[in-house]
RODO-2510 file (C-alpha; in nm, 4 decimals, decimal comma):
residues 171
     n   res          X          Y          Z
     1     m    -1,9391    -1,9432    -0,9389
     2     s    -1,9794    -1,5648    -0,9383
     3     k    -1,7327    -1,3357    -0,7643
     4     k    -2,0033    -1,2307    -0,5172
     5     t    -2,0787    -1,5957    -0,4337
     6     l    -1,7095    -1,6841    -0,4040
     7     n    -1,6490    -1,3920    -0,1647
     8     a    -1,9412    -1,5089     0,0516
     9     e    -1,8121    -1,8687     0,0464
    10     i    -1,4670    -1,7669     0,1688
    11     v    -1,6138    -1,5458     0,4409
    12     q    -1,8358    -1,8360     0,5516
    13     r    -1,5453    -2,0835     0,5568
    14     f    -1,3269    -1,8450     0,7612
    15     r    -1,6103    -1,7825     1,0090
    16     k    -1,5134    -2,0855     1,2202
    17     y    -1,1724    -1,9264     1,2814
    18     c    -1,2739    -1,5599     1,2906
    19     s    -1,5492    -1,6206     1,5457
    20     r    -1,2925    -1,7687     1,7866
    21     c    -1,0413    -1,4923     1,7174
    22     k    -1,2824    -1,2124     1,8178
    23     g    -1,1444    -0,9632     1,5658
    24     i    -0,7732    -0,9514     1,6476
    25     c    -0,6858    -0,8801     1,2841
    26     c    -0,9772    -0,6350     1,2587
    27     s    -0,8105    -0,3947     1,4996
    28     k    -0,5140    -0,2668     1,3027
    29     e    -0,5608    -0,1447     0,9493
    30     i    -0,7373    -0,2059     0,6202
    31     n    -0,5473    -0,2211     0,2921
    32     a    -0,7739    -0,1570    -0,0044
    33     f    -0,7594    -0,0920    -0,3757
    34     s    -0,9227     0,2311    -0,4923
    35     f    -1,1914     0,0386    -0,6860
    36     e    -1,2916    -0,1299    -0,3577
    37     i    -1,3089     0,1917    -0,1575
    38     e    -1,5577     0,3392    -0,4034
    39     k    -1,8112     0,0700    -0,3018
    40     w    -1,7845     0,1294     0,0744
    41     p    -2,0526     0,2890     0,2860
    42     k    -1,9566     0,6376     0,3991
    43     v    -1,7497     0,5735     0,7114
    44     k    -1,4804     0,8046     0,8410
    45     l    -1,1434     0,6293     0,8249
    46     e    -0,8051     0,7943     0,8640
    47     v    -0,5738     0,7371     0,5690
    48     k    -0,2490     0,6293     0,7305
    49     k    -0,0375     0,6044     0,4179
    50     n    -0,0743     0,6159     0,0416
    51     w     0,1801     0,3776    -0,1027
    52     q     0,2155     0,5299    -0,4465
    53     r     0,0553     0,8143    -0,6339
    54     g     0,0024     0,8068    -1,0089
    55     k     0,1847     1,0684    -1,2185
    56     s    -0,1374     1,2192    -1,3510
    57     s    -0,3512     1,1729    -1,0422
    58     k    -0,3303     1,2418    -0,6718
    59     k    -0,5368     0,9311    -0,6027
    60     s    -0,3437     0,6294    -0,4850
    61     p    -0,4510     0,2944    -0,6287
    62     i    -0,3970     0,1430    -0,2854
    63     c    -0,4562     0,2946     0,0555
    64     r    -0,3792     0,1772     0,4046
    65     f    -0,6416     0,2905     0,6532
    66     n    -0,5697     0,3159     1,0223
    67     i    -0,8773     0,1756     1,1953
    68     g    -0,7690     0,2208     1,5553
    69     k    -0,8852    -0,0196     1,8247
    70     h    -1,1602    -0,1850     1,6234
    71     c    -1,2722    -0,1761     1,2643
    72     p    -1,5888     0,0363     1,2265
    73     f    -1,7437    -0,2554     1,0375
    74     l    -1,6859    -0,5015     1,3245
    75     l    -2,0019    -0,5641     1,5229
    76     d    -2,0289    -0,8316     1,7936
    77     e    -1,7086    -0,9967     1,6698
    78     s    -1,8456    -1,0288     1,3168
    79     c    -1,7954    -0,8079     1,0131
    80     r    -2,1092    -0,6278     0,9038
    81     m    -1,9628    -0,5248     0,5675
    82     p    -2,1284    -0,7426     0,3024
    83     p    -1,8834    -0,9875     0,1390
    84     a    -1,9625    -0,8403    -0,2034
    85     i    -1,7973    -0,5075    -0,1066
    86     r    -1,5450    -0,6285     0,1501
    87     p    -1,1810    -0,5520     0,0525
    88     i    -0,9728    -0,8395    -0,0809
    89     d    -0,7288    -0,7899     0,2066
    90     c    -1,0109    -0,8479     0,4573
    91     i    -1,1705    -1,1393     0,2721
    92     t    -0,8569    -1,3504     0,2493
    93     y    -0,6505    -1,2408     0,5510
    94     p    -0,4273    -1,4126     0,6647
    95     v    -0,3818    -1,5748     0,3216
    96     y    -0,1880    -1,3980     0,0451
    97     p    -0,0830    -1,5081    -0,3030
    98     m     0,2767    -1,5692    -0,4033
    99     v     0,3057    -1,4157    -0,7486
   100     g     0,5380    -1,4205    -1,0446
   101     y     0,5431    -1,1884    -1,3443
   102     k     0,5013    -1,3407    -1,6907
   103     n     0,3779    -1,2009    -2,0220
   104     k     0,2998    -0,8593    -1,8673
   105     r     0,0688    -1,0218    -1,6098
   106     y     0,1095    -1,1495    -1,2582
   107     e     0,0340    -1,5167    -1,2074
   108     m    -0,0238    -1,7006    -0,8860
   109     k     0,2622    -1,9297    -0,7865
   110     g     0,1000    -2,0436    -0,4627
   111     l    -0,0551    -1,9231    -0,1400
   112     v     0,0910    -1,8394     0,1991
   113     v    -0,0651    -1,7923     0,5413
   114     h     0,0708    -1,5202     0,7680
   115     k     0,1723    -1,6533     1,1103
   116     s     0,0134    -1,3592     1,2913
   117     c    -0,3210    -1,5391     1,2645
   118     p    -0,3695    -1,7527     1,5771
   119     f    -0,5214    -2,0216     1,3529
   120     a    -0,2613    -2,0136     1,0718
   121     k    -0,1676    -2,3802     1,1164
   122     e    -0,5338    -2,4844     1,1029
   123     v    -0,6004    -2,2738     0,7922
   124     v    -0,3060    -2,4371     0,6117
   125     k    -0,4593    -2,7806     0,6727
   126     d    -0,8149    -2,6838     0,5690
   127     p    -0,8636    -2,8125     0,2109
   128     e    -1,2013    -2,6406     0,1660
   129     i    -1,0613    -2,2962     0,2419
   130     t    -0,7471    -2,3474     0,0354
   131     r    -0,9477    -2,4713    -0,2648
   132     a    -1,1763    -2,1651    -0,2473
   133     l    -0,8782    -1,9299    -0,2017
   134     y    -0,6914    -2,0719    -0,5009
   135     d    -1,0044    -2,0085    -0,7091
   136     f    -1,0511    -1,6597    -0,5583
   137     w    -0,6933    -1,5455    -0,6192
   138     g    -0,6786    -1,7086    -0,9620
   139     r    -0,9737    -1,4922    -1,0682
   140     n    -0,8800    -1,1716    -0,8868
   141     l    -0,5170    -1,1534    -0,9973
   142     k    -0,6388    -1,1455    -1,3578
   143     q    -0,8737    -0,8558    -1,2845
   144     i    -0,6379    -0,6335    -1,0839
   145     d    -0,4014    -0,4056    -1,2705
   146     c    -0,0378    -0,5263    -1,2618
   147     r     0,0808    -0,1925    -1,1250
   148     e    -0,1578    -0,2251    -0,8310
   149     i    -0,0446    -0,5817    -0,7546
   150     k     0,3177    -0,4696    -0,7591
   151     i     0,2422    -0,1807    -0,5226
   152     w     0,0275    -0,3972    -0,2944
   153     l     0,2747    -0,6852    -0,2635
   154     g     0,5934    -0,4818    -0,3184
   155     d     0,9463    -0,5960    -0,2382
   156     k     0,9244    -0,4837     0,1233
   157     r     0,6020    -0,6772     0,1854
   158     n     0,7402    -0,9923     0,0186
   159     y     1,0537    -0,9718     0,2344
   160     w     0,8413    -0,9249     0,5468
   161     l     0,6187    -1,2161     0,4503
   162     e     0,9051    -1,4576     0,3842
   163     k     0,9996    -1,4578     0,7532
   164     n     0,6429    -1,4867     0,8846
   165     i     0,4578    -1,7266     0,6591
   166     i     0,3553    -2,0870     0,6151
   167     k     0,3263    -2,2044     0,2543
   168     i     0,0069    -2,3796     0,1507
   169     k     0,0465    -2,6856    -0,0650
   170     d    -0,1323    -2,6696    -0,3983
   171     v    -0,4695    -2,8464    -0,3987
***
C-alpha cells in the first residue's frame, strides 16, 4: 500500500470519531516537520515556537503553529487538507508511537493514545485503526531523520504523555 493510500485509509477510519468530535483537536495547534510544511497550500499561520534550530540553518526541522480558534483547513467539521499532504501529527492524532533507539535508528516499541481525545477508549479497542497505524508508523519512522524524531518526541513530551496516555496492545 502506498503512503498516499495509507494516509487516506487512516483519515477514513478516524472519520467516525472525528465527525462526532467536531474539531476539538483542530482548534489548538499543528506540529509539523519542515518537509511537510513545504507541501502545504499558502495559508497564513503564526509560528508559535521553533523547537530546535540547526547549527548551519535558521530553519527548524519541526514547527508548532498556533492555529487559534479553528484550524484554517477545517471546513464544516471536516479537514479539507488532502491526506497526501496532511501533517503526520494531524493524521494520527491522538495516537503517537512509543520509540526506542537502536543501531542509530528509532524503532517503534508500541503505540499510545492521548486521553485528551474524547474517543480515546474507543480508538484503543478499534483493531482496524490500530493495524493501519502500526503500518503507518512502521513506515514513517524509517523515513524521518532521527534528529527530527528526537526533537518531536523529546524527553518533555514523553514525560507529559506518560501521565495522559492509554497503551495500545500490539496487533
